[in-house]
N, C-alpha and C positions, 0 to 999 in steps of 0.2 A: 847325494844318490838317496833316493826315497826306501823308505822299508820296504816297500813292492817292489821296487827292484831287485834290491837285496835276496828276497825272497824268492824273485824270478830266477836270479843269477844261481843261486843256488838249488835250485829243481833242476836247472838245467848241467850243473856238475854232477848232480845226482845222477840223473837219467843218463848221463856219460859213463858213469862210474858203473851203473847196472847193465849197461848196454855190454861194457868189457867182459862182464862176468859171466861166466858157462850156467848154461839153463836148458834144462828139459824139456820146456815147453815153449820154447821157442821164443821167451822173454814176453809172451801173450800176458801172463799175470801181472807182471811190473809195469806192462804197456797200460793195462786196465786202473792199475794204483795210480801210475803218474799221469794219466787223465783225471783221476777223480782227482786228485791233489792240485794239479795244472789248472782245471779250469776255475777254480777261486782266486787262485791267485791272478789268473789272466783280468779277473772281472775287478780286483781290486788294482792291478795296475792300470787298467784301465781309467777306473774310477780317479784313482792318485794323480795320474801322469797325462791323460786324454787319450781321445782315442787312434790318435796316429803313433803313439809309442806301443798302446794297447796293440794295434795291427801288427808291429814290428816282434813284439811278444810271442803270439801269435804264430808267424810266420817261423819265428826261431823253435817254439815248441813242435811246428809241424813237420819242420826240418829234423827234427829228433825222434818223434813217431810218424815216420815216414809210411811204414807198412799197415796200421789201422789207416791212416788217410786214406792209401789207394785202394784198400778194402771199402772202406766209407764209400768214396767215388763211383767204384764200380757199382757198388748196391745202389746208389742213387741212380745211376744211369738204366739201370735195369728196371727201374720204376719200385725200388724196395722189394721185388719178389726174390726168392731163395733161388740160389743156383740151383740147376738140376739135378746135381749129383748130390744134393743136400737131403730131397724130398724121401 
């Protein structure tokens, strides 16, 4: 197993442990930190193992961070505009 896949595995284990701990902000701060750490790991995995393994790791990360992905998808569907109640 390559070092990048080991790092991705450790990221996934850390994300799951952090998800089990209680949080006052519904885990959003932890999600931002995991995204900031996960993007370089994803690039490293893709560079070392190829695009197909990179896509698998991306899918695994998206399954862990499903709420930020849902909000990003909704924002993109609105055309990048803010929600009406955020004005």
